KOLTORMI-403489 format. One record per atom (N, C-alpha, C, O): residue number from 0; residue in one letter; z negated, y negated, x. Coordinates in Angstrom, 1 decimal. Atoms other than C-alpha are relative to their C-alpha. Layout:
N
fiba  marke  c3  c2  c1
NUM  A  Z  Y  X;
...
! end
This chain:
150
fiba  marke  c3  c2  c1
0  M  -0.8  0.7  -1.0;
0  M  -240.1  -162.5  175.7;
0  M  0.9  1.0  0.7;
0  M  0.4  2.1  1.2;
1  K  -0.9  -0.9  -0.6;
1  K  -237.0  -160.9  177.2;
1  K  -0.1  0.0  1.5;
1  K  -0.5  -1.1  2.1;
2  S  0.0  0.0  -1.4;
2  S  -236.8  -159.8  180.8;
2  S  1.2  -0.8  0.5;
2  S  2.1  -1.0  -0.2;
3  S  -1.1  0.8  -0.6;
3  S  -234.6  -161.8  183.2;
3  S  1.3  0.9  0.0;
3  S  2.4  0.4  -0.1;
4  V  -1.2  -0.9  -0.1;
4  V  -232.3  -158.7  183.5;
4  V  0.6  0.1  -1.4;
4  V  1.9  0.0  -1.5;
5  A  -0.6  -0.1  1.4;
5  A  -231.9  -158.4  179.7;
5  A  0.7  -1.3  -0.3;
5  A  1.8  -1.3  -1.0;
6  L  -0.6  1.4  0.3;
6  L  -231.2  -162.2  179.5;
6  L  1.3  -0.1  0.7;
6  L  2.3  -0.6  0.2;
7  V  -1.2  0.1  -0.8;
7  V  -228.6  -162.0  182.3;
7  V  1.1  0.9  -0.7;
7  V  2.2  0.4  -0.9;
8  G  -1.0  -0.8  0.7;
8  G  -226.9  -159.1  180.4;
8  G  0.6  -0.6  -1.2;
8  G  1.8  -0.5  -1.4;
9  E  -0.5  0.7  1.2;
9  E  -226.7  -161.1  177.2;
9  E  0.9  -1.2  0.4;
9  E  1.9  -1.4  -0.3;
10  L  -0.8  1.2  -0.4;
10  L  -225.4  -164.2  179.0;
10  L  1.4  0.4  0.6;
10  L  2.3  -0.4  0.3;
11  I  -1.3  -0.3  -0.7;
11  I  -222.6  -162.4  180.9;
11  I  0.8  1.1  -0.7;
11  I  2.0  1.3  -0.3;
12  G  -0.7  -1.1  0.6;
12  G  -221.6  -159.5  178.7;
12  G  1.4  -0.4  -0.6;
12  G  2.3  0.4  -0.4;
13  S  -1.3  0.3  0.6;
13  S  -218.9  -161.3  176.8;
13  S  1.0  -0.5  1.0;
13  S  2.2  -0.3  0.8;
14  T  -0.9  0.4  -1.1;
14  T  -217.5  -162.8  180.0;
14  T  0.7  1.2  0.6;
14  T  1.9  1.2  0.9;
15  V  -0.6  -1.2  -0.6;
15  V  -217.1  -159.4  181.5;
15  V  1.0  0.7  -0.9;
15  V  2.0  1.1  -0.5;
16  A  -0.9  -0.6  1.0;
16  A  -215.6  -158.1  178.3;
16  A  1.4  -0.7  -0.1;
16  A  2.4  -0.1  -0.3;
17  A  -1.2  0.9  0.1;
17  A  -213.1  -161.0  178.3;
17  A  1.1  0.4  1.1;
17  A  2.3  0.2  1.0;
18  F  -0.9  -0.5  -1.1;
18  F  -211.6  -159.5  181.6;
18  F  0.4  1.4  -0.3;
18  F  1.1  2.0  0.5;
19  G  -0.3  -1.4  0.3;
19  G  -211.2  -156.1  179.8;
19  G  -0.8  1.0  0.7;
19  G  -0.4  2.1  0.9;
20  L  0.9  -0.8  -0.8;
20  L  -214.1  -154.7  181.7;
20  L  -1.3  0.3  -0.8;
20  L  -1.5  -0.4  -1.8;
21  Q  1.2  -0.3  0.7;
21  Q  -217.4  -153.1  180.6;
21  Q  -1.2  -0.4  0.9;
21  Q  -1.1  -0.1  2.1;
22  L  1.2  0.2  -0.8;
22  L  -220.8  -154.4  181.8;
22  L  -0.8  1.3  -0.1;
22  L  -1.4  1.6  -1.1;
23  W  0.7  -1.2  -0.1;
23  W  -222.4  -151.2  183.0;
23  W  -1.5  -0.2  0.0;
23  W  -2.3  0.5  -0.6;
24  G  1.4  0.3  -0.1;
24  G  -225.7  -152.7  183.9;
24  G  -0.3  -1.1  0.9;
24  G  0.5  -1.6  1.7;
25  V  0.5  1.1  -0.9;
25  V  -227.8  -155.4  185.7;
25  V  -1.3  0.5  0.6;
25  V  -2.1  1.1  0.0;
26  E  1.2  -0.4  -0.8;
26  E  -230.4  -154.8  188.4;
26  E  -0.5  -1.2  0.8;
26  E  0.3  -1.9  1.4;
27  H  0.6  1.1  -0.8;
27  H  -232.8  -157.4  189.9;
27  H  -1.0  0.6  0.9;
27  H  -2.0  1.2  0.5;
28  I  0.9  -0.6  -1.0;
28  I  -234.4  -156.4  193.1;
28  I  -0.6  -1.2  0.8;
28  I  0.1  -2.0  1.4;
29  K  0.7  1.1  -0.7;
29  K  -237.1  -158.7  194.6;
29  K  -0.2  0.4  1.4;
29  K  -0.6  1.5  1.7;
30  Q  0.1  -0.2  -1.4;
30  Q  -237.0  -159.0  198.4;
30  Q  -0.7  -1.2  0.6;
30  Q  -0.1  -2.0  1.2;
31  G  0.8  1.1  -0.6;
31  G  -239.8  -161.3  199.5;
31  G  0.3  -1.3  -0.8;
31  G  0.2  -1.3  -2.0;
32  K  -0.3  1.2  0.7;
32  K  -238.9  -164.9  198.7;
32  K  1.4  0.0  -0.7;
32  K  1.6  -0.8  -1.7;
33  R  -1.3  -0.1  0.6;
33  R  -235.3  -164.0  197.9;
33  R  0.1  1.2  -0.9;
33  R  -0.8  2.1  -0.8;
34  S  -0.2  -1.2  0.8;
34  S  -233.9  -161.5  195.5;
34  S  1.5  0.3  -0.1;
34  S  2.3  -0.5  0.3;
35  L  -1.3  -0.5  0.2;
35  L  -230.8  -159.5  194.8;
35  L  0.3  0.3  -1.4;
35  L  -0.5  1.0  -2.1;
36  L  -0.4  -0.2  1.4;
36  L  -229.1  -159.6  191.4;
36  L  1.4  0.8  0.1;
36  L  2.4  0.3  0.5;
37  R  -1.2  -0.9  0.0;
37  R  -226.6  -156.6  191.1;
37  R  0.5  0.1  -1.4;
37  R  -0.2  0.4  -2.4;
38  V  -0.7  -0.2  1.2;
38  V  -224.1  -156.6  188.3;
38  V  1.0  1.1  0.2;
38  V  1.9  1.0  1.0;
39  F  -0.9  -1.2  -0.1;
39  F  -222.3  -153.3  187.7;
39  F  1.1  -0.1  -1.1;
39  F  0.7  -0.3  -2.3;
40  I  -1.1  0.0  1.0;
40  I  -218.9  -153.4  186.0;
40  I  0.8  1.3  0.1;
40  I  0.9  1.9  1.1;
41  E  -0.7  -1.3  0.1;
41  E  -216.8  -150.5  184.8;
41  E  1.3  -0.2  -0.7;
41  E  1.5  -1.1  -1.6;
42  H  -1.3  0.0  0.8;
42  H  -213.2  -149.8  183.6;
42  H  0.4  1.5  0.2;
42  H  0.2  2.1  1.2;
43  E  -0.5  -1.4  0.0;
43  E  -211.7  -146.4  182.7;
43  E  1.0  0.3  1.2;
43  E  1.1  1.4  1.6;
44  E  -1.0  -0.2  -1.1;
44  E  -209.0  -146.9  185.4;
44  E  -0.6  -0.4  1.4;
44  E  0.1  -0.5  2.4;
45  G  0.7  0.3  -1.3;
45  G  -211.6  -147.9  188.1;
45  G  -0.1  -1.5  0.2;
45  G  0.5  -2.3  -0.6;
46  I  0.3  1.4  -0.4;
46  I  -212.7  -151.2  189.6;
46  I  0.5  -0.3  1.3;
46  I  0.3  0.4  2.3;
47  G  -0.5  0.4  -1.3;
47  G  -210.9  -153.0  192.4;
47  G  -0.8  -1.3  0.4;
47  G  -1.6  -1.9  -0.3;
48  I  0.7  1.2  -0.6;
48  I  -212.2  -155.8  194.7;
48  I  0.4  -1.3  -0.8;
48  I  -0.4  -2.2  -0.9;
49  E  -0.4  1.2  0.7;
49  E  -210.1  -158.3  192.7;
49  E  -0.9  -0.2  -1.3;
49  E  -1.2  -1.3  -1.7;
50  D  0.8  0.0  1.2;
50  D  -212.1  -157.4  189.5;
50  D  -1.4  -0.6  0.4;
50  D  -1.9  -1.4  -0.3;
51  C  1.4  0.4  -0.4;
51  C  -215.4  -157.9  191.4;
51  C  0.0  -1.5  0.3;
51  C  -0.9  -2.2  0.0;
52  V  0.0  1.4  -0.4;
52  V  -214.3  -161.3  192.8;
52  V  0.1  -0.9  -1.3;
52  V  -0.6  -1.9  -1.4;
53  K  -0.2  0.9  1.1;
53  K  -213.1  -162.8  189.5;
53  K  -1.3  0.1  -0.9;
53  K  -1.6  -1.0  -1.5;
54  V  1.2  -0.1  0.8;
54  V  -216.2  -161.5  187.6;
54  V  -1.1  -0.8  0.7;
54  V  -1.9  -1.5  0.1;
55  S  1.1  0.7  -0.8;
55  S  -218.5  -162.8  190.4;
55  S  0.1  -1.5  -0.2;
55  S  -0.9  -2.2  -0.3;
56  K  -0.2  1.4  0.1;
56  K  -217.0  -166.3  190.2;
56  K  -0.5  -0.5  -1.4;
56  K  -1.2  -1.5  -1.5;
57  Q  0.3  0.4  1.4;
57  Q  -217.4  -166.5  186.4;
57  Q  -1.5  0.2  -0.2;
57  Q  -2.2  -0.7  -0.8;
58  V  1.4  -0.3  0.2;
58  V  -220.9  -164.9  186.4;
58  V  -0.8  -1.0  0.7;
58  V  -1.8  -1.5  0.2;
59  S  0.8  1.0  -0.9;
59  S  -222.1  -167.2  189.2;
59  S  0.0  -1.4  -0.7;
59  S  -1.1  -2.0  -0.8;
60  A  0.0  1.3  0.7;
60  A  -221.0  -170.3  187.2;
60  A  -0.9  0.0  -1.2;
60  A  -1.6  -0.9  -1.5;
61  I  0.9  -0.1  1.1;
61  I  -222.8  -169.1  184.1;
61  I  -1.4  0.0  0.4;
61  I  -2.2  -0.7  -0.2;
62  L  1.4  0.0  -0.5;
62  L  -226.0  -168.3  186.0;
62  L  -0.4  -1.3  0.6;
62  L  -1.6  -1.6  0.4;
63  D  0.4  1.3  -0.5;
63  D  -225.9  -171.6  187.7;
63  D  -0.4  -1.0  -1.1;
63  D  -1.3  -1.8  -0.9;
64  V  0.3  0.9  1.2;
64  V  -225.9  -173.4  184.3;
64  V  -1.2  0.5  -0.7;
64  V  -2.1  -0.3  -1.0;
65  E  1.1  -0.5  0.9;
65  E  -228.3  -171.1  182.4;
65  E  -1.3  0.3  0.8;
65  E  -2.4  0.2  0.2;
66  D  1.1  -0.2  -0.9;
66  D  -230.6  -170.3  185.4;
66  D  -1.1  1.0  -0.5;
66  D  -2.3  0.6  -0.6;
67  P  0.9  -1.0  0.5;
67  P  -232.2  -167.1  184.1;
67  P  -0.9  0.7  1.0;
67  P  -1.9  1.3  0.7;
68  I  0.7  -0.6  -1.1;
68  I  -233.4  -166.0  187.5;
68  I  -0.7  -1.1  0.8;
68  I  0.0  -2.0  1.3;
69  K  0.7  1.0  -0.7;
69  K  -236.1  -168.0  189.1;
69  K  0.0  0.3  1.5;
69  K  0.0  1.4  2.0;
70  G  -0.1  -0.1  -1.4;
70  G  -235.9  -168.7  192.8;
70  G  1.4  0.3  0.5;
70  G  2.3  0.4  -0.2;
71  E  -1.3  -0.3  -0.7;
71  E  -233.1  -167.9  195.3;
71  E  0.3  1.5  -0.2;
71  E  -0.6  2.3  -0.1;
72  Y  -0.5  -1.4  0.1;
72  Y  -231.0  -164.8  194.8;
72  Y  1.4  0.1  0.5;
72  Y  2.1  -0.9  0.6;
73  T  -1.4  -0.3  -0.4;
73  T  -227.8  -163.2  196.1;
73  T  0.6  0.8  -1.2;
73  T  0.0  1.8  -1.7;
74  L  -0.7  -0.7  1.1;
74  L  -225.3  -162.1  193.4;
74  L  0.9  1.0  0.6;
74  L  1.7  0.6  1.5;
75  E  -0.9  -1.1  -0.5;
75  E  -223.5  -158.8  194.0;
75  E  0.6  0.6  -1.2;
75  E  -0.1  1.1  -2.1;
76  V  -0.8  -0.7  1.1;
76  V  -220.8  -157.5  191.6;
76  V  0.7  1.2  0.6;
76  V  1.4  1.0  1.6;
77  S  -0.7  -1.2  -0.5;
77  S  -219.6  -154.0  192.1;
77  S  0.2  1.1  -1.1;
77  S  -0.3  0.9  -2.2;
78  S  -0.1  -1.2  0.8;
78  S  -218.6  -150.7  190.5;
78  S  -1.3  0.8  0.1;
78  S  -2.0  0.7  1.1;
79  P  1.3  -0.8  -0.1;
79  P  -221.5  -148.4  189.6;
79  P  0.1  1.1  1.1;
79  P  -0.9  1.6  1.5;
80  G  -0.2  -1.0  -1.0;
80  G  -220.0  -145.8  192.0;
80  G  -0.3  1.4  -0.5;
80  G  -0.6  1.6  -1.7;
81  L  0.2  -1.4  0.4;
81  L  -220.3  -142.0  192.0;
81  L  -1.5  0.3  -0.3;
81  L  -1.8  1.0  -1.2;
82  D  1.4  -0.2  0.2;
82  D  -224.1  -142.1  192.3;
82  D  -0.6  -1.1  -1.0;
82  D  -1.7  -1.6  -0.8;
83  R  0.3  1.1  0.9;
83  R  -224.2  -144.6  189.4;
83  R  -1.4  0.0  -0.6;
83  R  -1.9  1.0  -0.9;
84  P  1.3  0.2  0.7;
84  P  -227.4  -146.0  188.0;
84  P  0.3  0.2  -1.5;
84  P  1.3  -0.1  -2.0;
85  L  -0.1  -0.1  1.5;
85  L  -228.0  -145.2  184.3;
85  L  -1.1  -1.0  -0.5;
85  L  -2.2  -1.0  -0.2;
86  F  0.8  1.0  0.6;
86  F  -229.4  -148.0  182.2;
86  F  -0.4  0.2  -1.4;
86  F  -1.5  -0.1  -1.9;
87  T  0.2  -0.1  1.4;
87  T  -229.0  -147.1  178.6;
87  T  -0.1  1.5  -0.4;
87  T  0.3  2.4  0.3;
88  V  0.0  -1.4  0.6;
88  V  -229.7  -144.0  176.4;
88  V  1.4  0.5  -0.2;
88  V  1.7  1.7  0.1;
89  E  -1.4  -0.5  0.1;
89  E  -226.0  -143.9  175.7;
89  E  0.6  0.4  1.3;
89  E  1.4  1.4  1.3;
90  Q  -0.5  -0.5  -1.3;
90  Q  -225.2  -143.6  179.4;
90  Q  -0.6  1.3  0.4;
90  Q  0.1  2.2  0.9;
91  F  0.6  -1.4  -0.3;
91  F  -227.7  -140.7  179.7;
91  F  0.7  1.0  -0.9;
91  F  1.0  2.1  -0.4;
92  E  -0.8  -0.9  0.9;
92  E  -225.9  -139.1  176.7;
92  E  1.3  0.3  0.6;
92  E  1.8  1.5  0.6;
93  Q  -1.4  -0.1  -0.5;
93  Q  -222.5  -139.7  178.3;
93  Q  -0.1  1.0  1.2;
93  Q  0.9  1.7  1.5;
94  F  0.1  -0.8  -1.2;
94  F  -223.8  -137.9  181.5;
94  F  -0.8  1.3  -0.2;
94  F  -1.4  1.8  0.7;
95  A  0.7  -1.2  0.3;
95  A  -225.5  -135.0  179.7;
95  A  0.7  1.2  0.8;
95  A  1.9  1.3  0.8;
96  G  -0.5  -1.1  -0.8;
96  G  -225.1  -131.9  181.9;
96  G  0.0  -0.4  1.5;
96  G  0.3  0.5  2.4;
97  S  0.0  0.5  -1.4;
97  S  -225.3  -134.0  185.1;
97  S  -1.4  0.0  0.6;
97  S  -2.4  -0.1  -0.2;
98  E  1.3  0.1  -0.7;
98  E  -228.1  -134.0  187.7;
98  E  -0.3  -1.5  0.2;
98  E  0.6  -2.3  0.6;
99  V  0.4  1.4  -0.1;
99  V  -230.1  -137.2  187.9;
99  V  -1.3  -0.1  0.8;
99  V  -2.2  0.8  0.7;
100  N  1.3  0.4  -0.6;
100  N  -232.9  -138.7  190.1;
100  N  -0.6  -1.1  -0.9;
100  N  0.1  -2.1  -1.2;
101  M  0.7  1.0  0.8;
101  M  -235.4  -140.6  188.0;
101  M  -1.3  -0.4  0.5;
101  M  -2.1  0.5  1.1;
102  R  1.3  0.4  -0.3;
102  R  -238.4  -142.7  188.7;
102  R  -0.6  -0.7  -1.2;
102  R  0.0  -1.6  -1.8;
103  M  0.6  0.5  1.2;
103  M  -240.8  -143.5  185.9;
103  M  -1.0  -1.1  0.4;
103  M  -1.5  -1.1  1.5;
104  R  1.0  1.1  -0.3;
104  R  -243.0  -146.6  185.6;
104  R  -1.4  0.6  0.0;
104  R  -2.3  0.1  0.8;
105  N  1.3  -0.6  0.1;
105  N  -246.0  -144.4  184.6;
105  N  0.1  1.5  0.3;
105  N  1.1  2.1  -0.1;
106  P  0.0  -1.5  -0.3;
106  P  -246.9  -140.9  185.8;
106  P  0.0  0.8  -1.3;
106  P  -0.6  0.5  -2.3;
107  I  0.0  -1.0  1.0;
107  I  -246.2  -138.0  183.6;
107  I  -0.4  1.4  0.6;
107  I  0.3  1.8  1.6;
108  D  0.6  -1.2  -0.6;
108  D  -248.2  -134.8  184.4;
108  D  -0.2  -0.2  1.5;
108  D  0.0  0.7  2.3;
109  G  0.4  0.3  -1.4;
109  G  -249.2  -136.6  187.6;
109  G  1.2  -0.3  0.9;
109  G  1.0  -0.5  2.1;
110  R  -1.1  0.3  -0.8;
110  R  -245.7  -137.4  188.8;
110  R  0.8  -1.1  -0.6;
110  R  0.9  -1.3  -1.8;
111  R  -0.9  1.1  0.4;
111  R  -243.4  -140.4  188.7;
111  R  1.5  0.3  0.3;
111  R  2.4  -0.3  -0.3;
112  K  -1.4  -0.3  -0.4;
112  K  -240.3  -138.9  190.3;
112  K  0.5  1.3  -0.5;
112  K  -0.3  2.3  -0.5;
113  F  -0.5  -1.2  0.5;
113  F  -238.1  -136.4  188.7;
113  F  1.5  0.2  0.4;
113  F  2.2  -0.8  0.5;
114  K  -1.4  -0.3  -0.3;
114  K  -234.8  -134.7  189.8;
114  K  0.3  1.2  -0.9;
114  K  -0.3  2.3  -0.8;
115  G  -0.3  -1.1  0.9;
115  G  -233.2  -132.6  187.1;
115  G  1.3  -0.2  -0.7;
115  G  2.0  -1.2  -0.5;
116  L  -1.2  0.0  0.8;
116  L  -230.4  -131.9  184.7;
116  L  -0.3  -0.7  -1.4;
116  L  -1.2  -0.4  -2.1;
117  I  0.1  0.7  1.3;
117  I  -229.9  -134.2  181.7;
117  I  0.5  1.0  -1.1;
117  I  1.6  1.4  -1.1;
118  L  -0.4  -0.9  1.0;
118  L  -230.0  -131.9  178.7;
118  L  0.6  -0.7  -1.3;
118  L  1.6  -0.3  -1.8;
119  S  -0.5  0.7  1.2;
119  S  -229.7  -134.3  175.8;
119  S  -0.9  -1.3  -0.2;
119  S  -1.8  -1.6  0.6;
120  T  0.8  1.1  0.3;
120  T  -231.0  -137.5  174.3;
120  T  -0.2  0.0  -1.5;
120  T  0.6  0.5  -2.3;
121  N  0.3  0.1  1.5;
121  N  -232.6  -138.2  170.9;
121  N  -0.8  -1.4  -0.1;
121  N  -2.0  -1.5  0.2;
122  E  0.5  1.4  0.1;
122  E  -233.2  -141.9  170.1;
122  E  -0.4  -0.5  1.4;
122  E  0.5  -0.7  2.2;
123  N  0.4  0.5  -1.3;
123  N  -235.3  -143.1  173.1;
123  N  -0.4  1.1  1.0;
123  N  -0.9  0.8  2.0;
124  I  0.5  -1.1  -0.8;
124  I  -236.1  -139.7  174.5;
124  I  1.1  0.7  0.7;
124  I  2.2  1.0  0.2;
125  I  -0.9  -0.7  -0.9;
125  I  -234.3  -138.1  177.4;
125  I  -0.6  1.4  0.3;
125  I  -1.6  1.4  0.9;
126  A  0.4  -1.3  -0.3;
126  A  -234.6  -134.3  177.7;
126  A  0.6  0.3  1.4;
126  A  1.8  0.3  1.6;
127  L  -0.3  -0.2  -1.4;
127  L  -234.6  -133.4  181.4;
127  L  -0.5  1.4  0.4;
127  L  -1.7  1.7  0.2;
128  Q  0.5  -1.3  -0.5;
128  Q  -234.7  -129.9  182.9;
128  Q  -0.3  -0.1  1.5;
128  Q  0.6  -0.4  2.3;
129  V  0.5  0.1  -1.4;
129  V  -236.7  -129.9  186.1;
129  V  -0.6  1.3  0.4;
129  V  -1.6  1.7  -0.1;
130  E  0.5  -1.2  -0.6;
130  E  -237.2  -126.7  188.1;
130  E  -0.5  1.0  -1.1;
130  E  -1.6  1.5  -1.1;
131  G  0.3  -1.0  1.1;
131  G  -237.1  -124.5  184.9;
131  G  -0.9  -0.5  -1.1;
131  G  -1.1  0.2  -2.1;
132  S  0.9  0.6  1.1;
132  S  -239.4  -126.8  182.8;
132  S  0.8  -1.2  -0.6;
132  S  1.6  -1.8  0.1;
133  E  -0.7  1.1  0.7;
133  E  -238.2  -129.3  180.2;
133  E  -1.0  -1.1  -0.2;
133  E  -2.1  -0.9  -0.6;
134  F  0.8  1.2  0.2;
134  F  -239.6  -132.8  180.2;
134  F  0.7  -0.9  -1.0;
134  F  2.0  -1.1  -0.9;
135  N  -0.5  1.0  1.0;
135  N  -239.1  -135.3  177.3;
135  N  -0.5  -1.3  0.5;
135  N  -1.7  -1.6  0.3;
136  L  0.4  1.3  -0.6;
136  L  -239.1  -138.7  179.0;
136  L  0.5  -1.2  -0.9;
136  L  1.6  -1.2  -1.4;
137  D  -0.3  1.2  0.8;
137  D  -239.2  -142.0  177.2;
137  D  0.9  -0.9  0.8;
137  D  0.5  -1.4  1.9;
138  H  -1.0  0.9  -0.7;
138  H  -236.2  -144.2  178.1;
138  H  -0.7  -1.3  0.4;
138  H  -0.4  -1.9  1.5;
139  T  0.6  1.3  -0.2;
139  T  -238.4  -147.3  177.9;
139  T  -0.9  0.0  1.2;
139  T  -1.3  -1.0  1.8;
140  D  0.8  -0.2  -1.1;
140  D  -240.5  -145.9  180.7;
140  D  0.7  0.3  1.3;
140  D  0.1  0.5  2.4;
141  V  -0.8  -0.3  -1.2;
141  V  -237.6  -145.2  183.1;
141  V  0.1  -1.3  0.9;
141  V  0.5  -2.4  0.4;
142  E  -0.1  1.1  -0.9;
142  E  -237.9  -147.5  186.1;
142  E  1.4  -0.1  0.7;
142  E  2.0  -1.1  0.9;
143  K  -1.3  -0.1  -0.7;
143  K  -234.7  -146.3  187.9;
143  K  0.5  1.4  -0.2;
143  K  -0.2  2.4  -0.2;
144  A  -0.7  -1.3  0.2;
144  A  -232.2  -143.5  187.3;
144  A  1.4  0.0  0.7;
144  A  2.1  -1.0  0.4;
145  N  -1.4  0.0  -0.7;
145  N  -229.1  -142.5  189.4;
145  N  0.5  1.5  -0.1;
145  N  -0.3  2.4  0.0;
146  I  -0.7  -1.2  0.0;
146  I  -226.6  -139.7  189.1;
146  I  -0.1  0.6  1.4;
146  I  0.1  -0.2  2.4;
147  V  0.0  -0.7  -1.3;
147  V  -226.9  -137.1  191.9;
147  V  1.4  0.4  0.3;
147  V  2.0  1.1  -0.5;
148  V  -1.4  -0.4  -0.4;
148  V  -223.6  -136.7  193.8;
148  V  -0.2  1.2  0.9;
148  V  -1.0  1.2  1.9;
149  E  0.1  -1.2  -0.8;
149  E  -223.1  -133.2  195.2;
149  E  1.0  0.0  1.1;
149  E  1.0  1.0  1.9;
! end
């Protein structure tokens, strides 16, 4: 069974692409009875408020019909920003050489949080240099990852 986030991505990907934009990722944050559904869109020339508004209207209509998120939620459409979240192995590869904050679902060597330099990727493995040590982290175990802005 697919997660609600994966299902949302599948449902809206072609709609975002129809506007000439890229679906960067989807994030679902539960906040008590309500939740927040964040949709990140990208374009090589940047994202404007107009892009966010038109995508939001179309995505909202799709989600109202398909109803992949149970309960009440707020839809937020935005650019990933400078401290962008990373969702896919390809995004980690694209940002090789960048510093990243990562939180893992399961502890590795007794820790769940890592801050380090993305060295490379190989299939589902992300090589991260942390304080002089190299960690090979499984992408499927990444709970959250964001680029560090200096």
